[in-house]
ROVO-818377 format. One line per field, with one value per residue (C-alpha): residue number from 1; x, y, z; residue in one letter. Coordinates in nm, 4 decimals, decimal comma, padded with zeros to 6 digits, m for minus. Example, Ala and Ser with C-alpha at 12.3 -4.5 7.8 and 13.67 -1.06 7.14 Angstrom:
num 1 | 2
east 01,2300 | 01,3670
north m00,4500 | m00,1060
up 00,7800 | 00,7140
residuo a | s
//
This chain:
num 1 | 2 | 3 | 4 | 5 | 6 | 7 | 8 | 9 | 10 | 11 | 12 | 13 | 14 | 15 | 16 | 17 | 18 | 19 | 20 | 21 | 22 | 23 | 24 | 25 | 26 | 27 | 28 | 29 | 30 | 31 | 32 | 33 | 34 | 35 | 36 | 37 | 38 | 39 | 40 | 41 | 42 | 43 | 44 | 45 | 46 | 47 | 48 | 49 | 50 | 51 | 52 | 53 | 54 | 55 | 56 | 57 | 58 | 59 | 60 | 61 | 62 | 63 | 64 | 65 | 66 | 67 | 68 | 69 | 70 | 71 | 72 | 73 | 74 | 75 | 76 | 77 | 78 | 79 | 80 | 81 | 82 | 83 | 84 | 85 | 86 | 87 | 88 | 89 | 90 | 91 | 92 | 93 | 94 | 95 | 96 | 97 | 98 | 99 | 100 | 101 | 102 | 103 | 104 | 105 | 106 | 107 | 108 | 109 | 110 | 111 | 112 | 113 | 114 | 115 | 116 | 117 | 118 | 119 | 120 | 121 | 122 | 123 | 124 | 125 | 126 | 127 | 128 | 129 | 130 | 131 | 132 | 133 | 134 | 135 | 136 | 137 | 138 | 139 | 140 | 141 | 142 | 143 | 144 | 145 | 146 | 147 | 148 | 149 | 150 | 151 | 152 | 153 | 154 | 155 | 156 | 157 | 158 | 159 | 160 | 161 | 162 | 163 | 164 | 165 | 166 | 167 | 168 | 169 | 170 | 171 | 172 | 173 | 174 | 175 | 176 | 177 | 178 | 179 | 180 | 181 | 182 | 183 | 184 | 185 | 186 | 187 | 188 | 189 | 190 | 191 | 192 | 193 | 194 | 195 | 196 | 197 | 198 | 199 | 200 | 201 | 202 | 203 | 204 | 205 | 206 | 207 | 208 | 209 | 210 | 211 | 212 | 213 | 214 | 215 | 216 | 217 | 218 | 219 | 220 | 221 | 222 | 223 | 224 | 225 | 226 | 227 | 228 | 229 | 230 | 231 | 232 | 233 | 234 | 235 | 236 | 237 | 238 | 239 | 240 | 241 | 242 | 243 | 244 | 245 | 246 | 247 | 248 | 249 | 250 | 251 | 252 | 253 | 254 | 255 | 256 | 257 | 258 | 259 | 260 | 261 | 262 | 263 | 264 | 265 | 266 | 267 | 268 | 269 | 270 | 271 | 272 | 273 | 274 | 275 | 276 | 277 | 278 | 279 | 280 | 281 | 282 | 283 | 284 | 285 | 286 | 287 | 288 | 289 | 290 | 291 | 292 | 293 | 294 | 295 | 296 | 297 | 298 | 299 | 300 | 301 | 302 | 303 | 304 | 305 | 306 | 307 | 308 | 309 | 310 | 311 | 312 | 313 | 314 | 315 | 316 | 317 | 318 | 319 | 320 | 321 | 322 | 323 | 324 | 325 | 326 | 327 | 328 | 329 | 330 | 331 | 332 | 333 | 334 | 335 | 336 | 337 | 338 | 339 | 340 | 341 | 342 | 343 | 344 | 345 | 346 | 347 | 348 | 349 | 350 | 351 | 352 | 353 | 354 | 355 | 356 | 357 | 358 | 359 | 360 | 361 | 362 | 363 | 364 | 365 | 366 | 367 | 368 | 369 | 370 | 371 | 372 | 373 | 374 | 375 | 376 | 377 | 378 | 379 | 380 | 381 | 382 | 383 | 384 | 385 | 386 | 387 | 388 | 389 | 390 | 391 | 392 | 393 | 394 | 395 | 396 | 397 | 398 | 399 | 400 | 401 | 402 | 403 | 404 | 405 | 406 | 407 | 408 | 409 | 410 | 411 | 412 | 413 | 414 | 415 | 416 | 417 | 418 | 419 | 420 | 421 | 422 | 423 | 424 | 425 | 426 | 427 | 428 | 429 | 430 | 431 | 432 | 433 | 434 | 435 | 436 | 437 | 438 | 439 | 440 | 441 | 442 | 443 | 444 | 445 | 446 | 447 | 448 | 449 | 450 | 451 | 452 | 453 | 454 | 455 | 456 | 457 | 458 | 459 | 460
east 01,5886 | 01,5212 | 01,1485 | 01,1085 | 01,2951 | 01,0701 | 00,7400 | 00,8515 | 00,9343 | 00,6030 | 00,4161 | 00,5736 | 00,4445 | 00,0891 | m00,1141 | m00,4166 | m00,5790 | m00,9307 | m01,1122 | m01,1186 | m01,3012 | m01,6534 | m01,5898 | m01,7170 | m01,5936 | m01,2591 | m01,1403 | m00,8758 | m00,7737 | m00,4776 | m00,3085 | m00,1431 | 00,1230 | 00,1658 | m00,1263 | m00,1085 | m00,4863 | m00,8001 | m00,8778 | m00,7674 | m00,9073 | m00,9079 | m00,8968 | m00,9464 | m00,7722 | m00,8947 | m01,2185 | m01,2688 | m01,4004 | m01,4349 | m01,2860 | m01,2568 | m01,1952 | m00,9260 | m01,0586 | m00,9127 | m00,6383 | m00,5545 | m00,7018 | m00,9388 | m01,1332 | m01,3049 | m01,5286 | m01,5339 | m01,8356 | m01,8488 | m01,4776 | m01,3225 | m00,9914 | m00,6748 | m00,4604 | m00,5826 | m00,4052 | m00,4706 | m00,4160 | m00,3260 | m00,2519 | 00,0079 | 00,1295 | m00,0089 | 00,0836 | m00,0378 | m00,2212 | m00,3420 | m00,6771 | m00,8634 | m01,1958 | m01,1569 | m00,8545 | m00,8302 | m00,5352 | m00,3923 | m00,1316 | 00,0766 | 00,2872 | 00,4481 | 00,4097 | 00,7517 | 00,8998 | 00,6016 | 00,7187 | 01,0037 | 00,7792 | 00,4829 | 00,4170 | 00,1282 | m00,0143 | m00,3095 | m00,4606 | m00,3079 | 00,0125 | 00,2471 | 00,1929 | 00,1659 | 00,4862 | 00,6611 | 00,5469 | 00,6485 | 00,9891 | 01,0493 | 00,9571 | 01,2091 | 01,4753 | 01,4367 | 01,4905 | 01,8099 | 01,9345 | 01,8945 | 02,2508 | 02,3968 | 02,1959 | 02,2805 | 02,6460 | 02,5599 | 02,4528 | 02,8215 | 02,8779 | 02,8760 | 02,5421 | 02,6373 | 02,7818 | 02,4798 | 02,2407 | 02,4182 | 02,4050 | 02,0338 | 01,9422 | 02,1271 | 01,9326 | 01,6064 | 01,6712 | 01,7553 | 01,4063 | 01,2434 | 01,4365 | 01,2851 | 00,9397 | 01,0039 | 01,0940 | 00,7740 | 00,5696 | 00,7110 | 00,5464 | 00,2465 | 00,1253 | m00,0187 | m00,3318 | m00,2855 | m00,3687 | m00,1451 | 00,1431 | 00,0881 | 00,1189 | 00,4338 | 00,6004 | 00,4967 | 00,6402 | 00,9801 | 00,9729 | 00,8530 | 01,0831 | 01,3921 | 01,2646 | 01,2403 | 01,6145 | 01,6769 | 01,4508 | 01,6380 | 01,9846 | 02,0680 | 01,9897 | 02,1497 | 02,4582 | 02,5009 | 02,4599 | 02,6986 | 02,9756 | 02,9144 | 02,8679 | 02,7223 | 02,4935 | 02,2965 | 02,5066 | 02,4549 | 02,2696 | 02,2573 | 01,9406 | 01,8549 | 01,9102 | 01,5342 | 01,4479 | 01,1967 | 00,9765 | 00,8299 | 00,6485 | 00,5080 | 00,1313 | 00,0208 | m00,3384 | m00,3302 | m00,6339 | m00,5029 | m00,1933 | m00,3325 | m00,2880 | 00,0180 | 00,3042 | 00,5875 | 00,3756 | 00,2589 | 00,6105 | 00,7431 | 00,4813 | 00,5899 | 00,9555 | 00,9038 | 00,6739 | 00,9366 | 01,2247 | 01,0585 | 00,9214 | 01,2642 | 01,4264 | 01,1490 | 01,1681 | 01,5474 | 01,5306 | 01,2231 | 01,2756 | 01,6331 | 01,7842 | 02,1187 | 02,3368 | 02,0402 | 01,8947 | 01,5622 | 01,5274 | 01,1609 | 00,9858 | 00,6561 | 00,7418 | 00,8777 | 00,5591 | 00,3432 | 00,5359 | 00,4352 | 00,0680 | 00,0883 | 00,2600 | 00,0093 | m00,2722 | m00,1301 | m00,0225 | m00,2613 | m00,6308 | m00,7167 | m00,9180 | m00,7866 | m00,4202 | m00,4637 | m00,6249 | m00,3615 | m00,0711 | m00,2201 | m00,2626 | 00,0996 | 00,2246 | 00,0012 | 00,1020 | 00,4708 | 00,4597 | 00,2424 | 00,4078 | 00,7728 | 00,8395 | 00,6970 | 00,6583 | 00,5249 | 00,1548 | 00,1559 | 00,3184 | 00,0889 | m00,2090 | m00,0684 | m00,0113 | m00,3562 | m00,5226 | m00,3369 | m00,4246 | m00,7954 | m00,7902 | m00,6401 | m00,7923 | m01,0877 | m01,2975 | m01,0183 | m01,1545 | m00,8949 | m00,9960 | m01,1326 | m00,8095 | m00,5985 | m00,8177 | m00,7985 | m00,4207 | m00,3931 | m00,6197 | m00,4230 | m00,0932 | m00,2325 | m00,3496 | m00,0023 | 00,1959 | 00,4523 | 00,2881 | m00,0379 | m00,1660 | m00,1573 | m00,4934 | m00,6910 | m00,7218 | m00,8446 | m00,5781 | m00,5654 | m00,3076 | m00,1867 | m00,4634 | m00,7284 | m00,8259 | m00,9003 | m00,6633 | m00,6478 | m00,3417 | m00,3655 | m00,4033 | m00,1049 | 00,1298 | 00,0537 | 00,3310 | 00,5982 | 00,8782 | 00,7521 | 00,8650 | 00,5855 | 00,6907 | 00,4897 | 00,5179 | 00,3164 | 00,3309 | 00,3286 | 00,6890 | 00,9068 | 01,2421 | 01,1214 | 01,0017 | 01,3297 | 01,5290 | 01,3004 | 01,3014 | 01,6820 | 01,6952 | 01,4467 | 01,6526 | 01,9615 | 01,7788 | 01,6126 | 01,9507 | 02,0820 | 01,7689 | 01,6288 | 01,3792 | 01,2110 | 00,9265 | 00,9459 | 00,5909 | 00,5214 | 00,1897 | 00,1080 | m00,1331 | m00,2675 | m00,2004 | m00,4524 | m00,4383 | m00,3090 | m00,0382 | 00,0642 | 00,1029 | 00,2862 | 00,5424 | 00,5968 | 00,6492 | 00,8893 | 01,1082 | 01,0928 | 00,9490 | 00,8418 | 00,4663 | 00,3520 | 00,4890 | 00,3170 | m00,0300 | m00,2349 | m00,4767 | m00,7581 | m00,8528 | m00,5747 | m00,7596 | m00,8199 | m00,4599 | m00,3244 | m00,5432 | m00,4726 | m00,0986 | 00,0167 | 00,2268 | 00,4616 | 00,7384 | 00,8124 | 01,0741 | 00,8732 | 00,8324 | 00,6641 | 00,8586 | 00,6567 | 00,7014 | 00,4261 | 00,1635 | 00,2693 | 00,4088 | 00,7674 | 00,8122 | 00,5528 | 00,7874 | 01,1037 | 01,3029 | 01,3719 | 01,7215 | 01,8066 | 01,7385 | 02,0221
north m01,0174 | m00,8284 | m00,7969 | m01,1731 | m01,2447 | m00,9968 | m01,1383 | m01,4997 | m01,4063 | m01,2243 | m01,5303 | m01,7456 | m01,5003 | m01,5146 | m01,7437 | m01,7879 | m01,6685 | m01,6022 | m01,9177 | m01,8724 | m02,1876 | m02,0592 | m01,6982 | m01,5755 | m01,2177 | m01,0442 | m00,7110 | m00,4859 | m00,1755 | 00,0459 | 00,3807 | 00,5926 | 00,8368 | 01,1390 | 01,0402 | 01,1529 | 01,1460 | 01,0809 | 00,7236 | 00,3609 | 00,1582 | m00,2219 | m00,4183 | m00,7835 | m00,8237 | m00,5217 | m00,4704 | m00,2251 | m00,4230 | m00,1432 | 00,1860 | 00,3801 | 00,7440 | 00,8147 | 00,9572 | 01,2520 | 01,0229 | 00,8961 | 00,5546 | 00,3377 | 00,0143 | m00,2176 | m00,5159 | m00,7599 | m00,9907 | m01,3155 | m01,2860 | m01,4547 | m01,5770 | m01,4834 | m01,1934 | m00,8357 | m00,5045 | m00,1769 | 00,1626 | 00,4819 | 00,6960 | 00,7029 | 00,3852 | 00,0324 | m00,2997 | m00,6612 | m00,8184 | m01,1754 | m01,2250 | m01,5300 | m01,5643 | m01,4832 | m01,2563 | m00,9342 | m00,7706 | m00,4337 | m00,2228 | 00,0742 | 00,2693 | 00,6051 | 00,7327 | 00,8990 | 00,5466 | 00,3439 | m00,0161 | m00,0064 | 00,1281 | m00,1025 | m00,3594 | m00,6080 | m00,7279 | m00,9336 | m01,2510 | m01,3096 | m01,1179 | m01,4108 | m01,4554 | m01,0803 | m00,9886 | m01,2715 | m01,1463 | m00,7918 | m00,8988 | m01,0960 | m00,7921 | m00,5752 | m00,8468 | m00,8879 | m00,5143 | m00,5353 | m00,8318 | m00,6645 | m00,5194 | m00,8558 | m01,0480 | m00,7916 | m00,8871 | m01,2579 | m01,2144 | m01,1947 | m01,5520 | m01,8616 | m02,0523 | m02,3191 | m02,0695 | m01,8423 | m02,1310 | m02,2213 | m01,8622 | m01,8200 | m02,1625 | m02,0826 | m01,7585 | m01,9341 | m02,2112 | m01,9581 | m01,8077 | m02,1494 | m02,2027 | m01,8819 | m02,0009 | m02,3326 | m02,1470 | m01,9449 | m02,2625 | m02,4122 | m02,1411 | m02,0581 | m02,3239 | m02,1591 | m02,2606 | m02,4460 | m02,1388 | m01,9070 | m02,1531 | m02,1649 | m01,7848 | m01,7837 | m02,0536 | m01,8897 | m01,5601 | m01,7255 | m01,9531 | m01,7099 | m01,4334 | m01,6513 | m01,8274 | m01,4825 | m01,4351 | m01,7523 | m01,6257 | m01,2944 | m01,4500 | m01,5172 | m01,1597 | m00,9898 | m01,2097 | m01,1284 | m00,7568 | m00,7449 | m00,9361 | m00,7805 | m01,1193 | m01,1364 | m01,4336 | m01,5962 | m01,8179 | m02,1909 | m02,3351 | m02,6888 | m02,8965 | m02,8610 | m02,4833 | m02,4309 | m02,7547 | m02,5753 | m02,5034 | m02,8546 | m02,7461 | m02,4156 | m02,3725 | m02,1331 | m02,1159 | m02,0591 | m01,8473 | m01,7796 | m01,6093 | m01,4275 | m01,0823 | m01,1647 | m00,9530 | m01,2148 | m01,4672 | m01,2197 | m01,0819 | m01,4329 | m01,5042 | m01,1984 | m01,3062 | m01,6672 | m01,5663 | m01,3161 | m01,5619 | m01,8567 | m01,6352 | m01,4842 | m01,8252 | m01,9526 | m01,6466 | m01,6518 | m02,0172 | m02,0295 | m01,6926 | m01,7898 | m01,4681 | m01,6153 | m01,5503 | m01,5998 | m01,2622 | m01,1523 | m00,9412 | m00,8530 | m00,7084 | m00,7924 | m01,1622 | m01,1650 | m01,0171 | m01,2454 | m01,5359 | m01,3972 | m01,3895 | m01,7458 | m01,8716 | m01,7077 | m01,8528 | m02,2038 | m02,1986 | m01,9768 | m02,0574 | m01,8669 | m01,5718 | m01,2810 | m01,3786 | m01,4473 | m01,1083 | m00,9246 | m01,0961 | m01,0246 | m00,6618 | m00,6471 | m00,7653 | m00,5211 | m00,2224 | m00,3140 | m00,3499 | m00,0500 | 00,1922 | 00,0902 | m00,0584 | 00,2275 | 00,0010 | 00,0996 | 00,1062 | m00,2275 | m00,4121 | m00,2449 | m00,3674 | m00,7200 | m00,7238 | m00,5928 | m00,8439 | m01,1263 | m00,9826 | m00,9739 | m01,3312 | m01,4620 | m01,2230 | m01,0511 | m01,0710 | m00,9337 | m00,7200 | m00,4560 | m00,4538 | m00,0988 | 00,0341 | m00,1536 | m00,0437 | 00,3199 | 00,2996 | 00,1378 | 00,4027 | 00,6810 | 00,5473 | 00,5069 | 00,8695 | 01,0032 | 00,8084 | 01,0082 | 01,2130 | 01,2685 | 01,6007 | 01,6424 | 01,5599 | 01,8757 | 01,9224 | 02,2151 | 02,3637 | 02,6704 | 02,9510 | 03,1447 | 03,4047 | 03,1339 | 03,1373 | 02,8215 | 02,7508 | 02,4834 | 02,2566 | 02,1981 | 02,5685 | 02,6748 | 02,4243 | 02,4947 | 02,6443 | 02,6056 | 02,3742 | 02,2454 | 02,0257 | 01,9386 | 01,8250 | 01,7422 | 01,8080 | 01,8117 | 02,0295 | 01,7196 | 01,6334 | 01,9345 | 01,7709 | 01,6455 | 01,9933 | 02,1540 | 01,9080 | 01,9449 | 02,3252 | 02,3265 | 02,0930 | 02,3039 | 02,6186 | 02,4399 | 02,3258 | 02,6622 | 02,8379 | 02,6098 | 02,6016 | 02,9526 | 02,8569 | 02,5811 | 02,6485 | 02,4266 | 02,4116 | 02,2792 | 02,1114 | 02,0838 | 01,8369 | 01,7516 | 02,1024 | 02,3702 | 02,7005 | 02,9107 | 02,6602 | 02,6245 | 02,9983 | 03,0324 | 02,7699 | 02,9398 | 03,2756 | 03,1355 | 02,9717 | 03,2550 | 03,0324 | 03,1877 | 03,1926 | 03,2294 | 02,8780 | 02,7168 | 02,5599 | 02,3453 | 02,0563 | 02,0121 | 01,6712 | 01,4261 | 01,1237 | 01,2944 | 01,4170 | 01,0699 | 00,8937 | 01,1455 | 01,2055 | 00,8972 | 01,0964 | 00,8121 | 00,7993 | 01,1121 | 01,2530 | 01,1912 | 01,4718 | 01,5093 | 01,6667 | 01,8379 | 02,0429 | 02,2584 | 02,0895 | 01,7384 | 01,4815 | 01,3735 | 01,1552 | 01,1216 | 00,9191 | 01,1264 | 01,1761 | 01,5318 | 01,4311 | 01,2696 | 01,5788 | 01,7837
up 00,6333 | 00,9618 | 00,9010 | 00,8469 | 01,1716 | 01,3493 | 01,2384 | 01,2895 | 01,6494 | 01,6853 | 01,5637 | 01,8351 | 02,0945 | 01,9654 | 02,1880 | 01,9685 | 01,6503 | 01,5361 | 01,4311 | 01,0553 | 00,9569 | 01,0195 | 00,9092 | 00,5733 | 00,5913 | 00,6432 | 00,7721 | 00,6165 | 00,8076 | 00,8794 | 00,9164 | 00,6460 | 00,7659 | 00,5375 | 00,3099 | m00,0526 | m00,0995 | 00,1023 | m00,0010 | 00,0056 | m00,2856 | m00,2816 | m00,6087 | m00,6994 | m01,0330 | m01,2338 | m01,0393 | m00,7527 | m00,4557 | m00,2015 | m00,0893 | 00,2344 | 00,3159 | 00,5726 | 00,8998 | 01,0920 | 01,2253 | 00,8744 | 00,9497 | 00,7487 | 00,7838 | 00,5371 | 00,6076 | 00,3170 | 00,3119 | 00,1120 | 00,0451 | m00,2588 | m00,1190 | m00,3046 | m00,4203 | m00,4015 | m00,4258 | m00,2522 | m00,4083 | m00,2251 | m00,5275 | m00,6692 | m00,4902 | m00,4776 | m00,3188 | m00,3132 | m00,0219 | 00,0226 | 00,1971 | 00,3238 | 00,5037 | 00,8699 | 00,8188 | 01,0158 | 00,8438 | 00,9462 | 00,7695 | 00,8713 | 00,6261 | 00,5642 | 00,2088 | 00,2187 | 00,2188 | 00,1017 | 00,0534 | 00,3052 | 00,5834 | 00,5163 | 00,7908 | 00,8145 | 01,1451 | 01,2593 | 01,1188 | 00,7758 | 00,8460 | 00,7795 | 00,4057 | 00,3488 | 00,5294 | 00,3451 | 00,0023 | 00,0926 | 00,2205 | m00,0979 | m00,3072 | m00,1223 | m00,1369 | m00,5126 | m00,5538 | m00,3479 | m00,5517 | m00,8921 | m00,9121 | m00,8099 | m01,0685 | m01,3323 | m01,2837 | m01,3055 | m01,6695 | m01,7632 | m01,6411 | m01,8573 | m01,8536 | m01,5997 | m01,3525 | m01,3987 | m01,3294 | m01,0053 | m00,8782 | m00,9539 | m00,8166 | m00,4939 | m00,4465 | m00,5252 | m00,2734 | m00,0026 | m00,0435 | m00,0154 | 00,3082 | 00,4465 | 00,3413 | 00,5168 | 00,8375 | 00,8146 | 00,7686 | 01,0907 | 01,2992 | 01,0838 | 00,8392 | 00,5300 | 00,3452 | 00,0191 | m00,1864 | 00,0193 | m00,0129 | m00,3889 | m00,4067 | m00,1925 | m00,4045 | m00,7306 | m00,6099 | m00,5712 | m00,8751 | m01,1389 | m01,0191 | m01,0640 | m01,3760 | m01,5370 | m01,4965 | m01,6987 | m01,9795 | m01,9915 | m01,9678 | m02,3380 | m02,4416 | m02,1404 | m02,1752 | m02,5439 | m02,4802 | m02,1864 | m02,3636 | m02,7048 | m02,8699 | m03,2201 | m03,1612 | m02,8829 | m02,6552 | m02,7006 | m02,4020 | m02,2639 | m02,3035 | m01,9322 | m01,9017 | m01,9257 | m01,7455 | m01,5213 | m01,8249 | m01,7968 | m01,4797 | m01,6091 | m01,5846 | m01,8601 | m01,7358 | m01,3598 | m01,2763 | m00,9232 | m01,0675 | m01,3697 | m01,2130 | m01,0025 | m01,1327 | m01,1050 | m01,2976 | m01,5614 | m01,6118 | m01,6540 | m01,9212 | m02,1209 | m02,0938 | m02,1997 | m02,4876 | m02,6040 | m02,5652 | m02,7390 | m03,0180 | m03,0770 | m03,1070 | m03,3330 | m03,5552 | m03,5764 | m03,6817 | m03,9059 | m04,0736 | m04,1642 | m04,0370 | m03,9337 | m03,6265 | m03,3954 | m03,4874 | m03,6276 | m03,9398 | m03,9214 | m03,6179 | m03,7877 | m03,8094 | m03,4544 | m03,3120 | m03,5232 | m03,3697 | m03,0293 | m03,1261 | m03,2560 | m02,9411 | m02,7044 | m02,9135 | m02,8807 | m02,5134 | m02,3180 | m02,2807 | m01,9592 | m02,0888 | m01,8828 | m01,9099 | m02,2812 | m02,3414 | m02,1387 | m02,3155 | m02,6581 | m02,5531 | m02,4361 | m02,7771 | m02,9660 | m02,7523 | m02,7787 | m03,1553 | m03,2371 | m02,9935 | m03,0196 | m03,3634 | m03,5747 | m03,8758 | m04,2166 | m04,2981 | m04,4829 | m04,1925 | m03,9400 | m04,1441 | m04,1553 | m03,7796 | m03,6856 | m03,9204 | m03,7474 | m03,4066 | m03,4935 | m03,6224 | m03,2997 | m03,0451 | m03,2068 | m02,8899 | m02,6685 | m02,3845 | m02,4790 | m02,8469 | m02,8470 | m02,6974 | m02,9540 | m03,2459 | m03,1313 | m03,1074 | m03,4502 | m03,6072 | m03,4413 | m03,5731 | m03,9239 | m03,9181 | m03,8415 | m04,0995 | m04,3041 | m04,5787 | m04,3899 | m04,2622 | m03,8865 | m03,7188 | m03,6538 | m03,2782 | m03,0729 | m02,8484 | m02,6265 | m02,6310 | m02,3280 | m02,3731 | m02,3385 | m02,7084 | m02,9087 | m03,1950 | m03,4662 | m03,4616 | m03,8350 | m03,9174 | m03,7058 | m03,8738 | m04,2403 | m04,4503 | m04,1822 | m04,0693 | m03,7357 | m03,4486 | m03,2054 | m02,8581 | m02,5459 | m02,1749 | m01,8526 | m01,5448 | m01,3240 | m01,4200 | m01,3461 | m01,4223 | m01,7600 | m01,8548 | m01,7481 | m01,9611 | m02,2618 | m02,2377 | m02,2307 | m02,5323 | m02,7312 | m02,6672 | m02,8013 | m03,1167 | m03,1750 | m03,1598 | m03,4392 | m03,6556 | m03,6798 | m03,9542 | m03,7498 | m03,5065 | m03,1965 | m03,0656 | m02,7172 | m02,6382 | m02,2694 | m02,1108 | m01,7642 | m01,6373 | m01,5417 | m01,7327 | m01,4409 | m01,3471 | m01,7118 | m01,7752 | m01,4436 | m01,5482 | m01,8844 | m01,7142 | m01,4521 | m01,7172 | m01,9693 | m02,2433 | m02,5751 | m02,5144 | m02,8762 | m02,9426 | m02,6446 | m02,6466 | m02,4112 | m02,4547 | m02,2030 | m02,3445 | m02,2639 | m02,4036 | m02,7383 | m02,7564 | m02,6788 | m02,9347 | m03,2093 | m03,1674 | m02,9671 | m02,7195 | m02,6234 | m02,5078 | m02,3013 | m02,5379 | m02,8544 | m03,1043 | m03,4443 | m03,7305 | m04,0043 | m04,3196 | m04,4722 | m04,2568 | m04,3675 | m04,1254 | m04,1895 | m03,8807 | m03,6050 | m03,3843 | m03,3745 | m03,0554 | m02,9407 | m02,8298 | m03,1642 | m03,3731 | m03,5146
residuo m | g | k | i | t | y | y | l | f | a | l | i | m | v | g | c | q | v | d | k | k | s | a | q | s | a | f | f | s | g | e | i | v | n | p | t | n | e | y | i | v | l | y | k | d | e | v | i | i | d | s | a | k | l | d | e | n | n | r | f | s | l | k | l | d | s | l | h | e | g | l | y | h | f | d | h | h | p | e | l | q | y | i | y | l | e | k | g | d | s | l | t | i | r | l | n | t | s | d | f | d | e | s | l | v | f | s | g | t | g | e | g | i | n | n | f | l | l | e | m | f | l | t | y | e | e | e | e | p | l | i | n | n | f | y | e | l | e | p | e | a | f | s | k | k | i | d | s | l | r | q | s | k | f | q | l | l | k | e | l | e | k | d | l | p | l | s | e | k | a | l | e | i | a | k | a | n | i | d | y | t | y | y | s | y | f | e | k | y | p | f | k | h | r | r | k | l | g | e | k | s | i | h | e | l | s | s | n | f | y | g | y | r | k | s | i | d | y | n | n | t | n | l | t | y | f | r | p | y | y | n | y | m | t | y | i | i | g | n | m | s | y | m | n | c | a | d | e | c | k | s | g | e | g | k | i | k | s | q | l | h | y | n | q | h | k | l | k | l | i | d | s | l | v | k | e | n | s | l | r | d | n | l | f | r | n | v | a | m | d | y | l | l | k | v | h | d | n | e | e | n | n | n | s | f | i | d | d | f | h | k | r | s | g | n | n | k | h | i | e | e | i | n | d | l | y | s | g | i | q | n | i | q | p | g | n | k | i | p | d | l | e | l | w | n | t | k | g | d | k | v | s | l | r | a | m | t | e | g | k | d | i | v | l | y | f | w | t | g | t | q | k | r | q | f | e | n | i | n | k | r | v | q | e | l | q | a | k | n | k | n | v | n | y | i | g | i | n | y | k | t | e | q | a | q | w | t | g | i | l | e | n | y | g | v | q | e | n | l | q | f | r | s | n | n | f | e | q | l | t | k | a | l | i | i | y | p | l | n | k | c | i | t | m | k | d | g | i | i | i | n | a | f | d | n | l | y | s | l | n
//
């Protein structure tokens, strides 16, 4: 809590502030130590508002006219962080990318709410191990622990307000940051508790365990893109859908038998509770991505799910992405031929993926030169498998790596180059072969897919 003490003290020393009432614009500026790229990009929700190139001293400045007050986030790839801006603010940051969040400090008009949000973010990270242990407690004891932590954060907010009263909207953000973070722990509790104690069924909870749910606003446009709020929405939708499915689908022991039914319960619940367009679209997308990428259901169930999705969210702004994913998954169902993609070999020649896999037992795996440790682990695993299965060809497909860097990696690690190929079209590769998660592989026989969602570390 040192940073909060510091900026509360600093606020007492400030004699006056810029008159914000008549201002229509705001300034956002700062210095980036050890920059990882040349730009700072400022977003409002999903829209780029402005960007600035760092000068020779690694500093930047943005003037924001006709400001829409509320939450923004700035991106200095590959990192990003929230900021809150109001008209009349002149907010300055300083950070070192080698310790991005921990080194970030806000100063100037608007620093109070921003330093508070940042300090809360860092505190929540520190509390995670402690809260993870709390999940072993019985419900009443768990509630008392979480409520105590939550109240301690409201006390800090109260102390901040004594020296720097916040606007109504800023105060709403600060309170929501606390509430939805701790409410999320309650939504996760029954599942974490069961897993930690090895119980067969969900623990029975008192009628007031979820008492805070009465105050939940499912359509707050000010919070739609605020991570604590959005995360909470995914947790409560998952929790309530699970309980509904376990009850209505008659699965017994508080468990669900059908991932299709469970995810259809999610769609139904979002449809009934959430009316705010952006949040609604994003939550529907979250369910679709989770189901299609992680469940690996059969073709009939996939069809049933996507039909339900279209009925409830046919005008979703992510619909093209979801349809592409669905089509890609349907194309790599067991029994289908592998999609025919153009790849490149180490000599720079084009080759056909379908042609190279015909008549052979194949395992396709994927890697990128941007993740050295992942490649080292995968390469070691492939060598182990190849030694046991001499008749199987383990073919590596590389992406997001330039030709020279790719061939250099293969040479340095002594990889069998005739079984290595590269795609220079990441979007096409992703849509066609759904390269998720990192350790995914595709097992094939005679050019026919056996399992497009195998795990390299689960193979024998």
